KERO-471229 format. One record per residue: residue number from 1; residue in three letters; x, y, z of N, C-alpha, C in turn. Coordinates in steps of 0.1 Angstrom, whole numbers, plus 5000, padded with zeros to 4 digits. Example, Ala and Ser with C-alpha at 12.3 -4.5 7.8 and 13.67 -1.06 7.14 Angstrom:
// KERO-471229
[rec 1 ala [5132 4943 5078] [5123 4955 5078] [5132 4967 5078]]
[rec 2 ser [5128 4978 5071] [5137 4989 5071] [5129 5000 5079]]
END
This chain:
// KERO-471229
[rec 1 met [3778 8853 1632] [3782 8842 1641] [3795 8844 1647]]
[rec 2 lys [3805 8850 1639] [3818 8853 1644] [3817 8864 1655]]
[rec 3 ile [3808 8874 1653] [3806 8884 1663] [3802 8879 1676]]
[rec 4 ile [3792 8869 1676] [3787 8863 1688] [3798 8855 1695]]
[rec 5 thr [3805 8848 1687] [3817 8840 1692] [3827 8849 1699]]
[rec 6 cys [3829 8860 1692] [3839 8870 1697] [3834 8876 1711]]
[rec 7 leu [3821 8879 1711] [3816 8885 1723] [3816 8875 1735]]
[rec 8 leu [3813 8862 1732] [3814 8852 1742] [3828 8850 1747]]
[rec 9 ser [3837 8851 1738] [3851 8849 1742] [3856 8860 1751]]
[rec 10 ile [3851 8873 1748] [3854 8884 1757] [3848 8883 1771]]
[rec 11 val [3835 8879 1771] [3829 8877 1784] [3836 8866 1792]]
[rec 12 leu [3839 8855 1785] [3846 8844 1792] [3859 8848 1797]]
[rec 13 phe [3866 8856 1789] [3880 8861 1794] [3878 8870 1806]]
[rec 14 leu [3868 8879 1806] [3866 8888 1817] [3862 8880 1829]]
[rec 15 phe [3854 8871 1828] [3849 8862 1839] [3861 8855 1845]]
[rec 16 thr [3869 8849 1836] [3880 8841 1841] [3890 8850 1848]]
[rec 17 ser [3893 8862 1842] [3902 8871 1848] [3898 8875 1862]]
[rec 18 cys [3885 8879 1863] [3879 8883 1876] [3880 8872 1886]]
[rec 19 thr [3877 8860 1882] [3877 8848 1891] [3891 8846 1896]]
[rec 20 lys [3901 8846 1887] [3915 8844 1891] [3920 8855 1900]]
[rec 21 glu [3915 8867 1898] [3919 8878 1907] [3913 8876 1921]]
[rec 22 lys [3901 8871 1922] [3895 8869 1935] [3900 8857 1942]]
[rec 23 glu [3904 8847 1934] [3909 8834 1940] [3923 8835 1946]]
[rec 24 lys [3924 8839 1958] [3937 8840 1965] [3939 8828 1974]]
[rec 25 pro [3951 8823 1975] [3953 8811 1983] [3950 8813 1997]]
[rec 26 phe [3943 8803 2003] [3939 8804 2017] [3951 8806 2026]]
[rec 27 lys [3951 8815 2035] [3962 8817 2045] [3956 8817 2059]]
[rec 28 pro [3960 8807 2067] [3955 8806 2081] [3960 8818 2089]]
[rec 29 leu [3954 8820 2100] [3959 8831 2110] [3972 8827 2115]]
[rec 30 phe [3975 8814 2117] [3987 8810 2123] [3991 8796 2118]]
[rec 31 glu [4004 8794 2118] [4009 8781 2114] [4020 8776 2124]]
[rec 32 ile [4024 8764 2124] [4034 8759 2133] [4047 8756 2124]]
[rec 33 asp [4058 8761 2128] [4071 8758 2121] [4076 8745 2127]]
[rec 34 pro [4076 8734 2120] [4080 8721 2125] [4095 8720 2128]]
[rec 35 tyr [4103 8730 2124] [4117 8730 2126] [4121 8740 2137]]
[rec 36 ala [4111 8746 2143] [4114 8756 2154] [4122 8749 2165]]
[rec 37 lys [4130 8757 2172] [4138 8753 2183] [4129 8754 2196]]
[rec 38 ile [4126 8743 2202] [4117 8743 2214] [4125 8741 2227]]
[rec 39 pro [4124 8750 2237] [4131 8748 2249] [4125 8736 2257]]
[rec 40 glu [4133 8731 2266] [4130 8720 2274] [4121 8724 2286]]
[rec 41 phe [4109 8719 2288] [4101 8722 2299] [4106 8714 2311]]
[rec 42 asp [4107 8721 2322] [4112 8715 2335] [4101 8711 2344]]
[rec 43 ala [4097 8698 2343] [4085 8693 2350] [4088 8693 2365]]
[rec 44 gly [4101 8692 2369] [4105 8692 2383] [4102 8706 2389]]
[rec 45 tyr [4105 8717 2382] [4102 8730 2386] [4087 8732 2388]]
[rec 46 ala [4079 8727 2378] [4065 8729 2378] [4059 8721 2390]]
[rec 47 tyr [4064 8709 2393] [4059 8702 2404] [4062 8709 2417]]
[rec 48 ala [4074 8715 2418] [4078 8722 2430] [4069 8735 2432]]
[rec 49 gln [4064 8740 2421] [4055 8752 2422] [4041 8748 2427]]
[rec 50 val [4037 8736 2424] [4024 8731 2429] [4026 8730 2445]]
[rec 51 glu [4037 8723 2449] [4040 8722 2463] [4040 8735 2470]]
[rec 52 lys [4046 8745 2464] [4047 8758 2471] [4034 8764 2473]]
[rec 53 gln [4025 8763 2463] [4012 8769 2465] [4004 8761 2476]]
[rec 54 val [4005 8748 2476] [3998 8740 2486] [4003 8744 2500]]
[rec 55 ser [4016 8748 2501] [4022 8751 2514] [4015 8763 2521]]
[rec 56 phe [4008 8771 2513] [4001 8782 2518] [3987 8778 2524]]
[rec 57 gly [3983 8766 2522] [3970 8761 2526] [3960 8765 2515]]
[rec 58 pro [3947 8764 2519] [3937 8768 2509] [3939 8783 2505]]
[rec 59 arg [3936 8786 2492] [3938 8800 2487] [3925 8806 2483]]
[rec 60 asn [3914 8803 2490] [3901 8809 2487] [3901 8824 2491]]
[rec 61 pro [3894 8832 2484] [3894 8847 2486] [3891 8850 2501]]
[rec 62 asn [3898 8861 2505] [3897 8866 2519] [3904 8858 2529]]
[rec 63 ser [3911 8847 2525] [3918 8839 2535] [3933 8843 2536]]
[rec 64 lys [3939 8838 2546] [3954 8840 2548] [3962 8834 2537]]
[rec 65 gly [3958 8822 2533] [3965 8815 2522] [3964 8823 2509]]
[rec 66 his [3953 8829 2507] [3950 8837 2495] [3960 8849 2495]]
[rec 67 ser [3961 8855 2506] [3970 8867 2507] [3985 8863 2505]]
[rec 68 glu [3989 8852 2511] [4003 8848 2510] [4006 8843 2496]]
[rec 69 ala [3997 8836 2490] [3999 8831 2476] [4000 8842 2467]]
[rec 70 leu [3991 8852 2468] [3991 8864 2460] [4005 8871 2460]]
[rec 71 asn [4010 8873 2472] [4023 8879 2473] [4034 8870 2466]]
[rec 72 tyr [4034 8857 2468] [4043 8848 2462] [4043 8849 2447]]
[rec 73 leu [4031 8847 2442] [4029 8846 2427] [4033 8859 2420]]
[rec 74 phe [4030 8870 2426] [4034 8883 2421] [4049 8884 2420]]
[rec 75 asn [4056 8881 2431] [4070 8882 2432] [4077 8872 2423]]
[rec 76 glu [4071 8860 2422] [4077 8850 2413] [4076 8854 2398]]
[rec 77 leu [4065 8860 2394] [4064 8864 2380] [4073 8876 2378]]
[rec 78 lys [4075 8885 2388] [4084 8896 2386] [4098 8892 2383]]
[rec 79 lys [4102 8880 2386] [4115 8875 2383] [4117 8874 2368]]
[rec 80 tyr [4106 8872 2361] [4106 8868 2347] [4102 8879 2337]]
[rec 81 thr [4095 8889 2342] [4091 8900 2334] [4088 8912 2343]]
[rec 82 gly [4092 8924 2338] [4090 8936 2346] [4075 8941 2345]]
[rec 83 asn [4067 8934 2337] [4054 8939 2334] [4043 8930 2341]]
[rec 84 val [4042 8931 2354] [4032 8924 2362] [4022 8933 2368]]
[rec 85 glu [4009 8931 2366] [3999 8940 2371] [3989 8932 2380]]
[rec 86 leu [3983 8939 2389] [3973 8933 2397] [3960 8940 2394]]
[rec 87 gln [3950 8932 2390] [3937 8938 2386] [3927 8935 2398]]
[rec 88 ser [3925 8944 2406] [3917 8942 2418] [3902 8946 2416]]
[rec 89 phe [3893 8939 2423] [3879 8943 2422] [3872 8936 2434]]
[rec 90 ile [3861 8941 2438] [3853 8936 2449] [3840 8930 2444]]
[rec 91 tyr [3837 8918 2449] [3825 8912 2445] [3816 8909 2457]]
[rec 92 ser [3803 8914 2456] [3794 8912 2467] [3789 8897 2466]]
[rec 93 trp [3791 8890 2477] [3789 8876 2477] [3776 8873 2485]]
[rec 94 tyr [3774 8859 2487] [3762 8855 2495] [3762 8862 2509]]
[rec 95 asp [3751 8865 2514] [3749 8871 2527] [3757 8884 2528]]
[rec 96 asn [3758 8891 2517] [3765 8904 2516] [3780 8904 2520]]
[rec 97 glu [3786 8892 2518] [3800 8891 2520] [3807 8898 2509]]
[rec 98 lys [3818 8905 2512] [3826 8913 2502] [3838 8905 2499]]
[rec 99 leu [3840 8900 2487] [3852 8893 2483] [3862 8902 2477]]
[rec 100 asn [3874 8902 2482] [3885 8910 2476] [3892 8901 2466]]
[rec 101 leu [3890 8903 2453] [3895 8895 2443] [3906 8902 2435]]
[rec 102 ile [3915 8894 2430] [3927 8900 2423] [3931 8891 2412]]
[rec 103 asn [3930 8896 2400] [3937 8889 2388] [3951 8893 2387]]
[rec 104 ile [3960 8883 2384] [3974 8886 2382] [3977 8885 2367]]
[rec 105 ile [3983 8896 2362] [3985 8897 2347] [4000 8899 2345]]
[rec 106 ala [4007 8890 2338] [4021 8892 2335] [4023 8892 2320]]
[rec 107 lys [4029 8903 2315] [4030 8906 2301] [4044 8904 2296]]
[rec 108 phe [4045 8897 2285] [4058 8895 2278] [4057 8901 2264]]
[rec 109 asn [4066 8910 2261] [4066 8918 2249] [4053 8926 2247]]
[rec 110 pro [4050 8934 2257] [4038 8942 2257] [4036 8951 2245]]
[rec 111 glu [4047 8954 2238] [4046 8963 2227] [4041 8956 2214]]
[rec 112 lys [4041 8943 2214] [4037 8935 2202] [4022 8935 2200]]
[rec 113 lys [4018 8936 2187] [4004 8936 2184] [3999 8921 2184]]
[rec 114 asp [4006 8912 2177] [4002 8898 2177] [4004 8893 2192]]
[rec 115 arg [3993 8888 2198] [3994 8883 2212] [3986 8871 2214]]
[rec 116 ile [3989 8863 2224] [3981 8852 2228] [3980 8853 2243]]
[rec 117 ile [3970 8846 2249] [3968 8845 2263] [3970 8831 2268]]
[rec 118 leu [3977 8829 2279] [3978 8817 2286] [3972 8819 2300]]
[rec 119 cys [3962 8811 2304] [3956 8814 2317] [3952 8802 2325]]
[rec 120 ala [3950 8804 2338] [3946 8794 2347] [3940 8802 2359]]
[rec 121 his [3933 8795 2368] [3928 8802 2380] [3937 8798 2392]]
[rec 122 trp [3939 8808 2400] [3949 8806 2412] [3942 8804 2425]]
[rec 123 asp [3929 8807 2425] [3921 8806 2438] [3917 8791 2440]]
[rec 124 thr [3913 8787 2452] [3908 8774 2455] [3895 8775 2461]]
[rec 125 arg [3888 8763 2461] [3874 8763 2465] [3872 8764 2480]]
[rec 126 pro [3862 8773 2484] [3860 8775 2499] [3852 8764 2506]]
[rec 127 arg [3847 8755 2498] [3839 8744 2504] [3841 8731 2497]]
[rec 128 ala [3842 8720 2505] [3845 8707 2499] [3831 8699 2499]]
[rec 129 glu [3822 8704 2491] [3808 8699 2492] [3807 8685 2486]]
[rec 130 lys [3817 8680 2479] [3817 8666 2474] [3824 8656 2483]]
[rec 131 asp [3829 8661 2494] [3836 8652 2504] [3827 8642 2509]]
[rec 132 lys [3832 8629 2511] [3823 8619 2516] [3820 8621 2531]]
[rec 133 lys [3828 8628 2538] [3825 8631 2552] [3817 8644 2553]]
[rec 134 pro [3805 8643 2558] [3796 8656 2560] [3803 8667 2568]]
[rec 135 glu [3811 8663 2577] [3817 8674 2586] [3828 8681 2578]]
[rec 136 asn [3832 8676 2566] [3843 8683 2559] [3837 8693 2548]]
[rec 137 arg [3824 8692 2546] [3818 8698 2534] [3818 8714 2534]]
[rec 138 asp [3820 8720 2546] [3821 8734 2547] [3835 8739 2548]]
[rec 139 lys [3845 8730 2546] [3859 8734 2548] [3865 8737 2534]]
[rec 140 pro [3875 8746 2534] [3881 8749 2521] [3891 8738 2517]]
[rec 141 ile [3893 8737 2504] [3902 8726 2499] [3916 8732 2496]]
[rec 142 leu [3926 8723 2495] [3940 8727 2492] [3942 8729 2477]]
[rec 143 gly [3934 8723 2469] [3935 8726 2455] [3948 8724 2448]]
[rec 144 ala [3955 8712 2451] [3967 8710 2445] [3966 8709 2429]]
[rec 145 asn [3955 8702 2425] [3952 8700 2411] [3943 8711 2406]]
[rec 146 asp [3932 8714 2413] [3922 8723 2409] [3926 8737 2413]]
[rec 147 gly [3935 8743 2405] [3941 8756 2408] [3956 8755 2407]]
[rec 148 gly [3962 8747 2416] [3976 8747 2417] [3984 8742 2404]]
[rec 149 ser [3978 8732 2398] [3986 8726 2386] [3987 8735 2374]]
[rec 150 gly [3976 8741 2371] [3976 8751 2359] [3985 8762 2362]]
[rec 151 val [3985 8768 2374] [3994 8779 2377] [4008 8775 2376]]
[rec 152 ala [4011 8763 2381] [4025 8758 2381] [4031 8757 2367]]
[rec 153 val [4023 8752 2358] [4027 8750 2344] [4030 8764 2338]]
[rec 154 leu [4022 8774 2341] [4024 8787 2336] [4036 8794 2342]]
[rec 155 leu [4039 8791 2355] [4051 8797 2361] [4064 8792 2354]]
[rec 156 glu [4063 8779 2350] [4075 8773 2343] [4076 8779 2329]]
[rec 157 ile [4064 8782 2322] [4064 8788 2309] [4070 8803 2311]]
[rec 158 ala [4066 8810 2321] [4072 8823 2324] [4087 8823 2325]]
[rec 159 arg [4092 8813 2332] [4107 8811 2334] [4113 8809 2321]]
[rec 160 leu [4107 8801 2312] [4113 8798 2299] [4112 8810 2290]]
[rec 161 leu [4102 8818 2291] [4101 8830 2283] [4112 8840 2286]]
[rec 162 lys [4116 8841 2298] [4127 8850 2302] [4140 8845 2296]]
[rec 163 glu [4142 8832 2296] [4155 8826 2291] [4155 8826 2275]]
[rec 164 asp [4144 8823 2269] [4143 8821 2255] [4131 8829 2249]]
[rec 165 asn [4133 8841 2246] [4123 8850 2243] [4117 8847 2229]]
[rec 166 ile [4105 8852 2226] [4098 8850 2214] [4096 8864 2207]]
[rec 167 asn [4091 8863 2194] [4089 8876 2187] [4075 8881 2186]]
[rec 168 tyr [4067 8876 2195] [4053 8881 2196] [4050 8883 2211]]
[rec 169 gly [4037 8887 2214] [4034 8890 2228] [4026 8878 2234]]
[rec 170 ile [4028 8876 2247] [4021 8867 2255] [4016 8874 2268]]
[rec 171 asp [4004 8871 2272] [3999 8876 2285] [3995 8864 2293]]
[rec 172 leu [4002 8862 2304] [3999 8852 2314] [3988 8857 2323]]
[rec 173 leu [3977 8851 2324] [3966 8856 2333] [3963 8845 2343]]
[rec 174 leu [3964 8849 2356] [3960 8841 2367] [3947 8847 2373]]
[rec 175 phe [3936 8840 2370] [3923 8845 2374] [3919 8841 2388]]
[rec 176 asp [3913 8850 2395] [3908 8848 2408] [3893 8845 2408]]
[rec 177 gly [3888 8839 2419] [3874 8838 2420] [3867 8828 2410]]
[rec 178 glu [3875 8819 2404] [3869 8809 2395] [3860 8800 2402]]
[rec 179 asp [3864 8796 2414] [3858 8784 2421] [3850 8787 2433]]
[rec 180 tyr [3844 8799 2434] [3837 8803 2446] [3822 8800 2446]]
[rec 181 gly [3817 8799 2435] [3802 8797 2434] [3797 8785 2440]]
[rec 182 lys [3784 8785 2445] [3778 8773 2450] [3773 8765 2438]]
[rec 183 ser [3770 8752 2441] [3766 8743 2430] [3753 8749 2424]]
[rec 184 asn [3753 8748 2410] [3742 8752 2402] [3740 8767 2402]]
[rec 185 asp [3750 8775 2406] [3749 8790 2405] [3760 8794 2397]]
[rec 186 leu [3759 8793 2383] [3770 8796 2374] [3773 8811 2374]]
[rec 187 ser [3763 8819 2378] [3766 8834 2378] [3777 8838 2387]]
[rec 188 ser [3780 8829 2397] [3791 8833 2407] [3803 8824 2405]]
[rec 189 tyr [3805 8818 2394] [3817 8812 2390] [3825 8821 2380]]
[rec 190 ser [3838 8818 2379] [3846 8825 2369] [3846 8840 2370]]
[rec 191 leu [3846 8844 2383] [3845 8859 2386] [3856 8867 2380]]
[rec 192 gly [3868 8862 2381] [3880 8869 2376] [3880 8870 2361]]
[rec 193 ala [3876 8859 2355] [3876 8859 2340] [3865 8868 2335]]
[rec 194 lys [3854 8868 2342] [3843 8877 2338] [3847 8892 2339]]
[rec 195 tyr [3854 8895 2350] [3858 8909 2352] [3868 8913 2342]]
[rec 196 phe [3878 8905 2339] [3888 8908 2329] [3881 8910 2316]]
[rec 197 ser [3872 8901 2312] [3866 8901 2299] [3857 8914 2297]]
[rec 198 ala [3852 8919 2308] [3843 8930 2308] [3851 8943 2308]]
[rec 199 asn [3864 8942 2311] [3872 8954 2312] [3885 8953 2304]]
[rec 200 leu [3883 8948 2291] [3895 8947 2282] [3901 8960 2279]]
[rec 201 pro [3914 8961 2278] [3921 8973 2273] [3916 8977 2259]]
[rec 202 gln [3916 8990 2256] [3912 8995 2243] [3921 8988 2232]]
[rec 203 asn [3914 8984 2222] [3921 8978 2210] [3929 8965 2214]]
[rec 204 tyr [3925 8959 2224] [3931 8946 2228] [3925 8935 2221]]
[rec 205 gln [3932 8928 2212] [3926 8918 2204] [3936 8906 2202]]
[rec 206 pro [3938 8898 2213] [3947 8887 2212] [3941 8877 2202]]
[rec 207 val [3950 8869 2195] [3947 8860 2185] [3939 8848 2191]]
[rec 208 phe [3943 8843 2202] [3936 8833 2209] [3941 8831 2223]]
[rec 209 ala [3934 8823 2231] [3938 8820 2245] [3937 8805 2247]]
[rec 210 leu [3946 8800 2256] [3946 8787 2261] [3944 8787 2276]]
[rec 211 leu [3934 8779 2281] [3931 8778 2295] [3936 8765 2300]]
[rec 212 leu [3942 8765 2312] [3946 8752 2318] [3938 8751 2331]]
[rec 213 asp [3932 8739 2333] [3925 8736 2346] [3926 8721 2349]]
[rec 214 met [3931 8718 2361] [3933 8705 2365] [3941 8697 2355]]
[rec 215 val [3954 8700 2355] [3963 8694 2345] [3975 8687 2351]]
[rec 216 gly [3973 8682 2363] [3984 8675 2370] [3982 8661 2375]]
[rec 217 asp [3970 8655 2373] [3968 8642 2379] [3976 8631 2373]]
[rec 218 lys [3979 8621 2381] [3987 8609 2377] [3981 8602 2365]]
[rec 219 glu [3968 8601 2365] [3961 8594 2354] [3952 8603 2345]]
[rec 220 ala [3957 8615 2344] [3949 8625 2337] [3948 8621 2322]]
[rec 221 tyr [3937 8625 2316] [3936 8625 2301] [3928 8637 2297]]
[rec 222 phe [3931 8643 2286] [3925 8655 2281] [3917 8653 2268]]
[rec 223 pro [3904 8651 2269] [3896 8650 2257] [3893 8665 2252]]
[rec 224 ile [3887 8666 2241] [3883 8679 2235] [3870 8684 2242]]
[rec 225 glu [3871 8694 2250] [3859 8699 2257] [3850 8706 2247]]
[rec 226 gly [3837 8703 2249] [3827 8706 2239] [3826 8721 2235]]
[rec 227 asn [3826 8730 2245] [3825 8744 2242] [3837 8749 2234]]
[rec 228 ser [3849 8744 2237] [3861 8747 2230] [3860 8744 2215]]
[rec 229 lys [3854 8732 2213] [3852 8728 2199] [3842 8737 2192]]
[rec 230 leu [3832 8742 2199] [3822 8750 2193] [3828 8764 2190]]
[rec 231 tyr [3836 8770 2199] [3841 8784 2197] [3853 8784 2188]]
[rec 232 ala [3862 8774 2189] [3875 8775 2183] [3880 8762 2177]]
[rec 233 pro [3873 8756 2167] [3877 8743 2162] [3891 8743 2156]]
[rec 234 asp [3895 8754 2150] [3908 8754 2144] [3919 8753 2155]]
[rec 235 leu [3916 8760 2166] [3926 8760 2177] [3926 8747 2184]]
[rec 236 val [3915 8740 2185] [3915 8726 2190] [3924 8718 2181]]
[rec 237 asn [3922 8719 2168] [3931 8711 2159] [3946 8714 2162]]
[rec 238 leu [3949 8727 2163] [3963 8730 2166] [3968 8723 2178]]
[rec 239 ile [3961 8724 2189] [3965 8718 2202] [3967 8703 2201]]
[rec 240 trp [3956 8696 2196] [3957 8682 2196] [3967 8676 2186]]
[rec 241 asn [3969 8684 2175] [3980 8680 2165] [3993 8682 2172]]
[rec 242 ala [3995 8693 2180] [4007 8695 2187] [4010 8683 2197]]
[rec 243 ala [4000 8679 2203] [4001 8668 2213] [4006 8655 2205]]
[rec 244 glu [4001 8653 2193] [4005 8642 2186] [4020 8643 2182]]
[rec 245 gln [4024 8655 2178] [4038 8657 2174] [4047 8655 2186]]
[rec 246 val [4044 8658 2198] [4053 8656 2209] [4050 8643 2217]]
[rec 247 gln [4041 8635 2211] [4038 8622 2216] [4032 8622 2230]]
[rec 248 ser [4023 8632 2232] [4016 8633 2245] [4003 8624 2244]]
[rec 249 asp [4004 8612 2250] [3992 8603 2249] [3981 8607 2259]]
[rec 250 lys [3983 8617 2267] [3972 8621 2276] [3962 8630 2269]]
[rec 251 phe [3965 8635 2257] [3956 8643 2249] [3949 8633 2240]]
[rec 252 val [3936 8631 2241] [3929 8621 2233] [3919 8627 2224]]
[rec 253 leu [3918 8622 2212] [3909 8627 2201] [3895 8622 2204]]
[rec 254 lys [3889 8627 2214] [3875 8623 2218] [3869 8636 2223]]
[rec 255 glu [3857 8638 2218] [3850 8650 2223] [3842 8647 2236]]
[rec 256 ala [3843 8656 2246] [3836 8654 2258] [3825 8665 2259]]
[rec 257 asn [3817 8663 2269] [3805 8672 2271] [3810 8686 2274]]
[rec 258 pro [3803 8697 2270] [3807 8710 2272] [3806 8713 2287]]
[rec 259 ile [3815 8721 2292] [3815 8725 2306] [3816 8740 2307]]
[rec 260 tyr [3813 8745 2319] [3813 8760 2322] [3826 8762 2330]]
[rec 261 asp [3835 8770 2324] [3848 8773 2330] [3852 8787 2325]]
[rec 262 asp [3864 8792 2329] [3868 8805 2326] [3868 8809 2311]]
[rec 263 his [3869 8798 2303] [3870 8801 2288] [3857 8806 2283]]
[rec 264 ile [3846 8804 2290] [3833 8809 2285] [3833 8824 2284]]
[rec 265 ala [3837 8830 2295] [3837 8845 2295] [3846 8851 2285]]
[rec 266 leu [3858 8845 2282] [3867 8850 2272] [3861 8848 2258]]
[rec 267 asn [3855 8836 2256] [3849 8834 2243] [3838 8844 2240]]
[rec 268 glu [3830 8846 2250] [3818 8855 2248] [3823 8870 2246]]
[rec 269 ala [3835 8873 2250] [3841 8886 2248] [3848 8887 2235]]
[rec 270 gly [3848 8876 2227] [3854 8876 2214] [3869 8871 2214]]
[rec 271 ile [3873 8865 2225] [3887 8860 2225] [3885 8844 2224]]
[rec 272 arg [3889 8839 2213] [3887 8825 2211] [3896 8817 2220]]
[rec 273 thr [3890 8808 2228] [3897 8802 2239] [3894 8787 2240]]
[rec 274 val [3904 8779 2242] [3902 8764 2244] [3906 8761 2258]]
[rec 275 asp [3898 8752 2264] [3900 8748 2278] [3907 8734 2278]]
[rec 276 ile [3919 8733 2282] [3926 8720 2284] [3923 8716 2298]]
[rec 277 ile [3915 8705 2300] [3910 8702 2313] [3908 8687 2314]]
[rec 278 asp [3911 8681 2326] [3909 8667 2329] [3894 8665 2332]]
[rec 279 his [3887 8664 2321] [3872 8664 2321] [3866 8653 2331]]
[rec 280 asp [3872 8642 2332] [3867 8631 2339] [3866 8633 2354]]
[rec 281 leu [3874 8643 2359] [3874 8646 2373] [3862 8653 2378]]
[rec 282 ile [3855 8660 2369] [3844 8668 2373] [3832 8660 2378]]
[rec 283 gly [3827 8663 2389] [3816 8656 2395] [3820 8646 2405]]
[rec 284 ala [3833 8643 2406] [3838 8633 2416] [3832 8619 2414]]
[rec 285 asp [3830 8615 2402] [3823 8602 2399] [3831 8594 2389]]
[rec 286 ser [3844 8595 2389] [3853 8588 2380] [3852 8573 2384]]
[rec 287 gln [3854 8564 2374] [3855 8550 2376] [3867 8546 2384]]
[rec 288 ile [3877 8555 2384] [3889 8552 2392] [3887 8559 2406]]
[rec 289 glu [3886 8552 2416] [3882 8557 2429] [3891 8568 2434]]
[rec 290 arg [3904 8566 2432] [3914 8576 2437] [3911 8590 2431]]
[rec 291 arg [3906 8590 2419] [3904 8603 2412] [3891 8610 2416]]
[rec 292 asn [3884 8605 2425] [3871 8612 2430] [3874 8622 2441]]
[rec 293 tyr [3883 8631 2438] [3887 8641 2448] [3883 8655 2445]]
[rec 294 trp [3876 8657 2433] [3871 8670 2429] [3862 8676 2440]]
[rec 295 his [3866 8688 2444] [3858 8696 2454] [3857 8688 2468]]
[rec 296 thr [3868 8681 2471] [3869 8674 2484] [3883 8678 2490]]
[rec 297 leu [3884 8674 2503] [3897 8677 2509] [3908 8668 2504]]
[rec 298 asn [3906 8659 2495] [3916 8650 2490] [3923 8655 2477]]
[rec 299 asp [3920 8668 2474] [3927 8674 2463] [3941 8678 2468]]
[rec 300 thr [3950 8669 2469] [3963 8671 2476] [3975 8667 2466]]
[rec 301 met [3987 8669 2471] [3999 8666 2463] [4000 8651 2459]]
[rec 302 glu [3994 8642 2467] [3994 8628 2464] [3989 8624 2450]]
[rec 303 asn [3981 8633 2444] [3975 8631 2431] [3983 8636 2420]]
[rec 304 ile [3993 8645 2423] [4000 8652 2412] [4012 8644 2407]]
[rec 305 asp [4014 8644 2394] [4025 8637 2388] [4033 8646 2378]]
[rec 306 ser [4046 8645 2380] [4054 8653 2371] [4054 8649 2356]]
[rec 307 glu [4051 8637 2353] [4049 8632 2339] [4038 8639 2333]]
[rec 308 thr [4026 8641 2340] [4015 8648 2334] [4018 8662 2332]]
[rec 309 leu [4025 8669 2341] [4029 8683 2340] [4038 8684 2328]]
[rec 310 met [4047 8674 2326] [4056 8674 2315] [4049 8674 2302]]
[rec 311 gln [4039 8665 2301] [4032 8664 2288] [4025 8676 2284]]
[rec 312 val [4018 8682 2294] [4011 8695 2291] [4021 8706 2288]]
[rec 313 gly [4032 8706 2295] [4042 8716 2292] [4048 8715 2278]]
[rec 314 arg [4050 8703 2274] [4056 8700 2261] [4046 8705 2249]]
[rec 315 val [4034 8702 2251] [4024 8707 2242] [4024 8722 2241]]
[rec 316 leu [4024 8729 2252] [4024 8744 2252] [4037 8749 2246]]
[rec 317 thr [4049 8744 2250] [4061 8749 2244] [4062 8747 2229]]
[rec 318 tyr [4057 8736 2225] [4057 8733 2210] [4049 8744 2203]]
[rec 319 ile [4038 8748 2209] [4029 8758 2202] [4035 8772 2204]]
[rec 320 ile [4040 8775 2216] [4045 8789 2219] [4057 8792 2210]]
[rec 321 trp [4067 8783 2210] [4079 8786 2203] [4078 8782 2188]]
[rec 322 gly [4068 8774 2184] [4067 8770 2170] [4057 8779 2162]]
[rec 323 ile [4049 8786 2168] [4038 8793 2161] [4044 8805 2153]]
[rec 324 arg [4038 8807 2141] [4041 8818 2132] [4028 8824 2128]]
[rec 325 phe [4027 8837 2130] [4015 8844 2127] [4015 8850 2113]]
[rec 326 asn [4004 8848 2106] [4003 8854 2092] [3995 8867 2092]]
[rec 327 asn [4001 8877 2089] [3994 8890 2089] [3986 8891 2076]]
[rec 328 ile [3973 8889 2078] [3964 8888 2066] [3958 8902 2064]]
END
């Protein structure tokens, strides 16, 4: 009996020892340091950057405004980092039209392995098919919010990164050709994001990406977009917790329907990405009449508010300067 008891004790000891050895404390990929020093986001600068983009007129591919905006954005980013690249490609469009598309890539700390992506699309829609006036529906839009606002926030982030550097890598991506497709033709949307995702540099494995789209409206609110929750639930928690910490009431804990945007291509390429987007604007059927300007000629500066840009900027700066990566 003593022998059996002894054998059982040995087995129990070995099992307990192996279990303890395997039970390592859970360590997340990243954490936020609540005591980190966060730089002040300049919403006035971001607002001025929306105005500057709009001053070029519509920025749809192959247009004069597209060419002028490209030159401006490239030179503006060069002020903040010496690592700015243009990723050019040609896309065969409807009726054999050739689109000259260019992604703009600005790298901060390119030598660092731990990296994140911040992205937005810089092109604007070539047709205002949702406009109430039939004669306007083939005209290109100004895209103050749909294109301009996300880019403006990232330009201010770039300025801050030059002044207050971080100890990991960030790639700012301005995608082209996001908004060129005709309705119900998803294959011809997100062209820049698809091209980038299909041509990733060797061994390029960013930890995650944040996408900004339509982030400047006066009455904006940002629910949790469905595909973002599906692909990156922990990242969703990070962002909306950050919003709570900086008291950004435009980020609401409500899940919205999934949408097709640039984040789909990135997620499908293995880069976990969350889309921060004013979901209610899509479809131009908001209960607030003023907000029904999606894909119309009314996507102008009158809809843009520096307070909204400020709230989005504060959430991003809280994450960017507060994040700490755990090398697992």
